[in-house]
C-alpha positions in Angstrom: 141.3 40.6 99.7 141.3 40.8 96.0 143.5 43.1 93.9 140.2 45.2 92.9 139.2 45.6 96.3 142.2 46.9 97.9 142.9 49.1 95.2 143.1 52.8 97.2 141.7 55.7 95.0 144.3 57.9 93.6 143.2 61.2 95.7 143.9 59.1 98.7 147.3 57.7 97.5 150.1 60.2 99.5 153.4 61.1 97.4 156.5 60.0 99.9 159.5 62.2 100.0 161.2 59.1 98.7 158.9 58.9 95.8 159.1 62.2 94.8 162.8 62.4 94.7 162.6 59.6 92.1 160.2 61.4 90.0 162.5 64.4 90.2 165.3 62.7 89.2 163.6 60.9 85.9 161.7 64.2 84.9 165.2 66.3 85.3 167.1 63.5 83.3 164.2 63.2 80.7 164.0 66.9 79.7 165.7 68.7 82.0 162.7 69.9 84.0 163.4 71.4 87.9 160.6 69.9 90.0 161.2 71.8 93.3 159.8 70.8 96.4 156.7 73.1 96.3 156.1 71.5 93.0 155.2 68.4 95.2 151.2 68.8 95.3 151.3 69.6 91.7 153.3 66.4 90.5 150.7 64.4 92.6 147.5 66.3 91.6 148.6 65.6 87.8 149.5 61.9 88.1 146.8 61.0 90.3 144.6 60.2 87.3 147.4 58.2 86.0 148.0 55.9 89.0 143.9 55.5 88.9 143.6 54.5 85.2 146.4 52.0 85.8 144.9 50.9 88.9 148.2 51.4 90.6 148.5 52.1 94.5 151.6 54.0 94.4 153.9 56.4 92.8 156.8 53.9 93.4 154.7 51.3 91.3 154.1 54.3 89.0 157.8 55.4 88.6 158.8 51.4 88.3 156.2 51.5 85.2 157.7 54.7 83.6 161.6 53.3 83.9 161.0 50.3 82.0 160.8 49.9 77.7 157.0 48.9 78.1 156.7 52.1 79.9 157.8 54.6 77.1 154.2 55.8 75.8 153.1 56.1 79.8 156.3 58.3 80.3 155.0 60.5 77.3 152.0 61.1 78.7 153.8 61.7 82.2 155.7 64.1 80.7 153.2 66.2 78.8 151.5 66.1 82.3 153.7 67.9 84.2 155.0 70.4 81.5 153.3 73.8 80.7 151.8 74.7 77.6 150.0 78.1 78.6 150.4 80.0 74.9 148.5 81.9 72.8 148.6 83.9 69.2 151.3 86.7 69.3 152.4 86.4 72.8 154.7 89.0 73.3 154.1 91.1 70.4 157.4 92.9 70.5 159.1 90.4 69.0 156.8 89.5 66.2 157.3 93.8 65.5 161.1 93.4 65.3 160.9 90.4 62.7 158.3 92.5 60.7 160.2 95.9 60.8 163.6 94.9 61.4 164.7 91.7 60.3 162.6 90.8 57.3 163.6 93.8 55.6 167.6 92.9 56.0 166.8 89.3 54.5 164.3 90.7 51.9 166.8 89.1 48.9 168.1 86.4 50.7 166.9 82.7 48.8 165.4 81.4 52.0 164.0 82.2 55.5 164.0 79.4 58.0 162.7 80.0 61.6 162.6 77.9 64.4 159.9 77.9 67.1 162.2 76.1 69.8 159.3 75.1 72.2 156.2 75.2 70.3 153.4 73.8 72.3 150.3 73.6 70.7 151.4 75.5 67.8 150.1 79.5 68.3 154.1 80.9 68.2 154.6 78.6 65.1 151.2 79.5 63.3 151.9 83.5 64.4 155.3 83.2 62.8 154.1 81.5 59.9 151.1 84.3 59.7 154.0 87.1 59.3 156.2 85.0 57.0 153.4 84.4 54.6 151.9 87.8 54.8 155.5 89.7 54.4 157.5 87.4 52.9 155.7 85.2 49.9 156.1 84.5 47.7 160.3 84.3 48.4 160.8 80.7 50.1 160.2 80.7 53.7 159.6 77.8 56.7 158.9 76.9 60.2 159.6 74.4 62.3 158.0 74.0 65.8 159.6 71.3 68.1 158.2 70.2 71.7 159.1 67.3 73.5 155.5 66.8 74.5 154.0 64.1 71.3 150.2 65.0 73.0 150.8 68.9 72.4 152.6 68.0 68.4 149.7 66.2 67.4 147.3 69.2 68.6 149.5 71.6 67.2 149.4 69.9 63.6 144.9 70.2 63.8 145.7 73.6 63.7 142.2 74.3 65.8 141.8 76.3 69.2 139.4 78.0 70.9 138.2 81.2 70.3 140.3 83.0 73.3 143.4 81.8 72.0 143.5 84.3 69.3 142.3 87.5 71.0 145.3 88.8 70.3 145.5 88.1 66.6 145.5 91.5 64.2 141.9 91.7 62.8 144.0 91.6 59.0 145.6 88.4 60.0 142.4 86.7 61.2 140.4 87.5 57.9 143.2 86.2 56.1 144.1 83.0 58.1 141.6 81.9 60.4 138.4 80.2 59.6 135.4 80.6 62.3 134.1 77.4 63.7 130.3 76.4 63.2 127.9 73.8 64.5 130.0 71.8 66.9 132.8 73.4 66.5 131.4 77.1 67.6 133.8 79.0 69.7 136.6 77.7 68.0 138.9 78.6 64.9 141.0 76.9 62.6 144.2 77.7 60.9 143.4 77.6 57.2 144.8 74.8 55.2 147.4 76.0 53.0 149.4 77.8 56.2 149.2 74.6 58.2 150.9 72.8 55.7 153.6 75.1 55.5 154.4 74.7 59.4 156.4 70.9 60.4 155.9 70.0 63.9 158.4 67.4 65.1 159.6 66.0 68.6 162.7 68.0 70.1 164.1 67.7 73.3 166.1 70.9 74.0 168.4 69.3 76.3 169.7 66.9 73.4 171.6 68.2 70.1 169.3 68.1 66.8 171.6 68.4 64.1 168.8 66.6 62.1 167.1 70.3 61.9 169.5 71.7 60.1 170.2 75.5 60.4 168.0 78.6 60.8 167.9 82.3 60.2 165.7 82.6 63.5 164.8 80.9 67.2 162.4 81.9 69.4 163.4 79.9 72.5 160.8 82.1 74.5 159.5 81.2 78.3 161.1 77.8 78.5 164.6 78.5 80.1 162.8 79.5 83.5 162.4 76.1 83.6 166.0 74.7 83.9 168.5 75.2 86.4 171.5 77.4 85.3 173.8 74.0 84.3 170.6 72.8 82.3 170.1 76.4 80.7 173.7 76.6 79.4 173.1 73.3 77.7 170.1 74.3 76.0 171.6 77.3 75.1 174.7 75.5 73.7 172.3 73.4 71.4 170.4 75.9 70.2 172.9 78.0 69.2 174.4 75.7 67.3 171.3 75.5 65.1 171.5 79.4 64.3 173.6 80.5 61.2 176.2 83.0 61.1 174.0 86.5 61.2 170.8 84.7 62.8 168.6 85.8 65.5 167.6 84.6 68.9 164.9 85.4 70.6 164.2 84.4 74.4 161.0 85.4 76.7 160.9 89.3 78.4 161.2 87.7 81.5 164.5 85.6 81.1 166.8 87.9 79.1 169.9 86.4 79.1 171.8 87.9 82.1 175.3 87.2 80.8 175.1 86.6 76.9 177.6 83.8 75.4 180.3 85.8 73.8 179.5 84.8 70.7 176.1 86.7 70.7 175.2 90.5 70.2 172.4 91.9 72.1 170.4 94.1 69.9 167.3 94.7 72.0 166.1 93.6 75.5 165.2 89.9 74.7 166.9 89.9 71.4 170.3 88.6 70.5 172.1 87.9 67.0 175.2 85.9 65.9 177.3 87.6 64.3 178.4 86.9 60.7 182.0 85.8 61.8 
């Protein structure tokens, strides 16, 4: 029987417990993501198309590719498929209100203001920050850096093109100033205007690894990402993030993941909002 005729359609390929454990460990080692047994159907469903595209007959065969140097690009694809990128503009608006009303007045005379969107996904959070800073900080210098482990979502973020639904929460005055409505084949989409796009930098970043190349930030948003890590990995991620915050700088986490026991060198200002003391 030829290889082609022996190929089993991906939808019929079972994911054994041994294969699941291999993939669990691989994704944990690469990006710190926890995949409990309940996630087994999700993992199988999201990777099945890749097995079909590569004409593979088992998840072990796919795993064997992912752990090779030649499989580096496929590993990026797999990570992108199993990570969640649900986000939208002005998500959890209390944080942006706090930035506008409490933080920016305090740094009004500061020479520069740097913000890090530490799990930026397709860019909605980073562009939300850019809109707010341009509106309330300019002409004083400011910058926004967005990082994500997925190269695919970073490429999407740089384009600044979004379906209309992602912008439902954008206040009208921001939308009028910074968003261009799509026409003809882009009907149903909007684009962040070019000048703002050019002021946001998107870079690859793995939160489980140190990132000294990013420099120091006045504000870091680490929202809705800690919930995907176990406690030891969460502590590692927090350590790496806190290393990037300037003395006196702020940290915001998701409303559903407020730090139960904030590190001793963080002061809690409000639910999910913390500050690193000046000393």
